[in-house]
VORO-491332 format. One record per residue: z, y, x of N, C-alpha, C in turn; residue in one letter. Coordinates in pm, whole numbers, plus 50000, padded with zeros to 5 digits. Example, Ala and Ser with C-alpha at 12.3 -4.5 7.8 and 13.67 -1.06 7.14 Angstrom:
% residues 2
507804943151319507804955051230507804967051320A/507084977551285507144989451367507875000351290S/
***
This chain:
% residues 219
771818395686660772238406486571771198407986460X/771668409686337770778410486222770418424886192X/769608426686087769258439986042770488447085987X/770368460285975771468468085917771528465785767X/772738463085718772978461085575773928471885526X/773908474285396774778484385337775498478585216X/776758482085204777558478285089778408490185046X/778848490384922779698501384879780928495684807X/781948503984798783178500184730783398509384611X/784058504184510784328512184391785618520284405X/786328518584517787508526984540787028541284561X/787558550884486786998564484489787138571284626X/786098578784665786228588084777787108599584730X/787808606084824788748616384784788778627884884X/789238639284836789438650784922790858650284977X/790988651285110792298651085173792498664185248X/793748667085279794038679685350795158677285450X/795048684085561796098684285663796198698685713X/797228705885667797298720085697796158727385629X/795408735185706794268742385651792978734185657X/793038722385717791838714185735791618705085614X/790438706085554790078697185444789138686385497X/789278674585444788478663285492788158653985376X/787178645185400786808635085302787318621685351X/787918613985262788438600985301788288590685192X/788568578385228788498567385132788368554085203X/788248543685124788018530285179786518527385176X/785948525885294784528522285301784318507685268X/785328499385295785258485085265786638480385222X/786678470985130787928465085082787908450185112X/788988444985166789038431085209789288421585091X/788738409685106789018398385015788748401584869X/787788410184843787398413284706785938409684686X/785668401384588784298396984567783428408484521X/782238409184579781268419284540780638415484406X/779788424084357778948420484244777858410984293X/777048406084202775968397084239774968404484328X/774768399384450773878405984546772478399984547X/772168391684449770858385484443770978370284457X/771898364384381772108349984384773348345784458X/774088355284515775338352284583776258364484577X/777538362084600778498372984612778988373284756X/779728383484788780128385584928781578390184934X/782268386185041783648390185066783758394785210X/784508405485234784758410285370786088404685418X/786058397185526787278391485584788108402585649X/789448401785646790268412185708790028413985857X/789468403785924789198404986068787768409486098X/786998412885995785578415586015785298427086111X/786158437286111785908449186193786688449086324X/787358438186355788208438086475787428440386604X/786208435086611785408436886732785048451586751X/784608458086644784268472386654785508480586687X/786638477286627787868484686656788288482386802X/788178469986849788548466986986787698474287088X/786458477387051785558484987140785738500087125X/786678504287039786898518587019785958524886919X/785438516986826784508521886723783348529586787X/782608523686878781568531186950780408535686860X/780038548186873778838553786809778838552586658X/780008551686595780058551286449780018565686398X/779238567986294779088581386238779388581086088X/779588592886032779718594485887778568603285841X/777878598685736776738606085681776838605985529X/776528616985469776468617485323775248609685275X/775488599985187774438591385134773638584285244X/774258581985359773608575285473772378582985523X/772318595685495771158603885529771328609485671X/770348607085757770398612085895770498627285900X/769978633885799770008648485798771318654185743X/772258645385705773508649785646774698644185723X/774678646485856775768641785941777058649385907X/778148641785889779438647685858780408647185975X/780298636986058781208635586171780918622886249X/781618621086361781388609286444782668605786519X/782788593086555783938588986636783838594986775X/782618596186826782438601986959782898616386967X/782708623986858783108638086856784538640086810X/785218629086774786588630186727786728635686587X/785608636986515785648642486380785628631486273X/785578619086315785648607586225786728598186275X/787678594886188788768585886223788728573686132X/788878562086192788818549386120790108541786141X/790548534786038791788527086046791668514785956X/792328504085997792358491785919793778489585871X/793918486685741795228483085687795088470885598X/796098467885520796058455985438795038456385326X/794558468185294793578469685187792148468685238X/791848475485348790478475485397790268485185511X/789048489985522788648499485626788718513585569X/789668521385617789858535085571789168544685667X/788538554985612787898565085698788348578985657X/788278588085751788628602085728787718610485817X/786968619685757785988627285832786168642185806X/786008650185912786098664785903784678670485900X/784128673585784782768678785777782678692685840X/781518696285893781328709985943781308719785827X/781508732485858781538742685753780238743085673X/779148739385740777858739485670777788728785561X/778758719485558778778708685459779888710785357X/780328723185339781378725885241780958721885099X/779648721485076779188717184943779558702684917X/779548694185022779918680185004781398679084971X/782228687385037783648687785005783858691284858X/783098700984811783228705184671782788694184576X/781708687284611781228676384525782258665184514X/782928662084626783978651984622785158656884539X/785538669384559786668674984485786398674984335X/785158677984295784818678484153784638664684091X/784528654384176784318640884125782868637284108X/781948645584158780528642284151780168631284252X/780818631384366780668620884466781928612384459X/781798599884415782988592184380783108578884453X/782108575084531782158561984594781998563384745X/782308552484815782138551884960781338539484994X/780738539785112779848528985152779958527085304X/779518515585351779458513485496778198505785531X/777678508485649776518501385700776978492985819X/776388481085834776858471785935775748462185977X/775978455886090775128444786133776018432386147X/775578421486092776398409386091776348402386227X/777528399186279777638391186401777938376686365X/778838374686269779208361186227779568361186079X/779078351286007779448349685868779548334685836X/780038331585717780098317685674779808317085525X/779428305085480779028303285341779928293085273X/780198295385147780948286185065780668289584920X/781608286684832781428289584691782708295784634X/782548302884525783698307884451784328296384374X/785428299284306786068288884223785158284184111X/784198292684075783238288883970781998281984027X/781968279684157780818272884218779658281884250X/779868295184248778798304684278778748306884429X/777548307284491777458309184637778168321884683X/778958320584791779708331984841779578332784994X/779208344585040779098347385182780328355285226X/780958350985334782108358085389781708364485521X/781878377585532781588384685656782788383385749X/782628375785857783728373085949783808383186063X/782638387486112782618396786225781358405186215X/781528418386210780378427286195780498438886293X/779348444986322779298457386399779158468786301X/780138477686299780098488986207779128499486258X/778238504186170777228514186206777638527986154X/777948528986026778368541785971779208539885846X/779848550585804780528551185675779968563285603X/780068563085469779408573685395780018575585257X/780348588085222780578590885080779218591385011X/779128585084894777838584184826778008587184678X/776988593084619777038595584476776278585084397X/775168580084451774398569584385774188558384486X/775028548084485774888537184582773528530384568X/772878528084681771598521284679771798506684641X/770818500884571770898486684539770908478784669X/771898470084688771998462984817770818453784841X/770288454184961769188445585000769768432185044X/769378421484978769938408285007769158400685114X/768138406985175767258399885268768028393485383X/768918401185447769658395785562770558384385519X/771198385785402772048375085352771278362385324X/770088363685266769278351885237768788345285366X/768488353185468768108347285597769278339585657X/770478345085642771658338185691771858324985617X/771688324985486771838312685409770788302385448X/769558306985469768498297685509768848290685639X/769408298085734769838291985861770988282285837X/771888286085749773078277885723772718264385663X/771778264285571771428251685503770208244985565X/769588251485664768418245685728767208245085637X/767048255285555765938255585460764948266485499X/763748265485446762718275685468763128288485395X/762928299885460763348312585402762658315185269X/761378312185259760668314785135761208306085022X/761628293885055762248285284953763548291384904X/764348296584998765618302784961765378315084875X/764398323284912764088335084831763638331184691X/762818320884683762338316384553763488311384467X/764398303884528765548298884452766478310284410X/766618320484496767438332084460766848339184339X/765528340384336764868346984224765088339384094X/765268326184104765508317883985766998315583961X/767848322284042769308320684032769708306084049X/769148299584152769408285384176770028282684312X/770558292884379771118290684513772288281184513X/772988280184403774158271284398773768256684419X/772488253284402772058239584426772278235284570X/772278244984664772508241684804773948237084829X/774848239784736776258237084758776798225784672X/775948218984599776408207784518776628195584606X/777758188984588778078177284668777228165484624X/776778157884722775988145884693776688133284742X/777908134884800778598123184855779718118184765X/779858123984647780938119884558780508108884464X/781408104184377781068093484282780058098284180X/779318088984126778328092384024779028097883902X/778448107583839779098113383721779188103283608X/780228104283528780398095283415779338098083311X/779048087983232778048089583127778528100083028X/777638108582983778058119282891778578113682760X/779578120382704780138116382577779488124382465X/779468118582348778958125582232779988135882189X/779568148282176780478159082144780248164082002X/781338167881938781228174381809780798188781824X/780558195581713780068209381720781068218581789X/782368217181758783378225881819783468223481969X/783428210782009783508207482152782298212882226X/781128212382164779928217582229780048232582249X/780598239782152780768254082166781728257482280X/782828249882294783768252082403783118249682537X/782288239082546781608235982671780638246982710X/779908252082613778978262982642779718275382689X/780878278082633781658289682676782118288282819X/782518276082858782978273782996781828274883094X/780608271983048779448272383137778878286283154X/779378296183079778828309683092779008314783232X/777998321183287777988325683426778608339583438X/779778340983505780398354183515779648363783604X/778638358983678777908367583773776518370883724X/776168366783602774808369283551774608384083530X/
***
C-alpha cells in the first residue's frame, strides 16, 4: 500500500436537500477524464478503481472540509456519508452537523466549488496519451476520504513517480530528475521499431506547421 494521495475534480460541489435535511454533494472523482499535468504525467481514474472499497462497504471513509481533521462533516460508519458509483464517477453526499452550517452556506454561495478525494493506490498501470505524454491509470484504490474544498492543494506527485520508477525499473532519483526536466516520455519511446527515415528539407511554411504539431498540450 502506498502513501495517501489527493486529487480533485472540477465538477462543482453543490447543496442538496431532502425534505428539511440539507446536505453537500458532488463527484469526488470522475472516470476516464485526464487530469492536468501532475508533474510530468497525467492521470486517469478507471471506472473499476473503487470497486474494492465499495465491496468492503466503504470502511472508515470520512468526509472533511478541505481534508482537515478538525472539520469532520460525516462518515460512512455513522451513516452520515453516502457514496455511490455511476457512469460518471464517484458521487458523495454528506449530512454536516449543525455546527458546520457555515460550510453549507459557503457551498450554497459558491465560495466552495470543488470536490476532492484522498486514496491509497493498490494497483495502477502506465501508458501514454494519444500525444505520447506519460499517463498513469488508477485501477484499484483504497478510498480514504472525500472533501468539499475551496482551494485544492497542489497534487503531490511523489507516489506516482515511485510507481513509475518501479514500472520501468529505474532509480527513483533518476525518475524525479527526468520529471523536473519534463522528460518522462523518454521511458515510453519504442526502441524495437524501424529506424526513422532521413529528415527531409522543409520549407518555411512546412517548418511552422511541424512546430505547431509539436506544441505540448500539457506544458
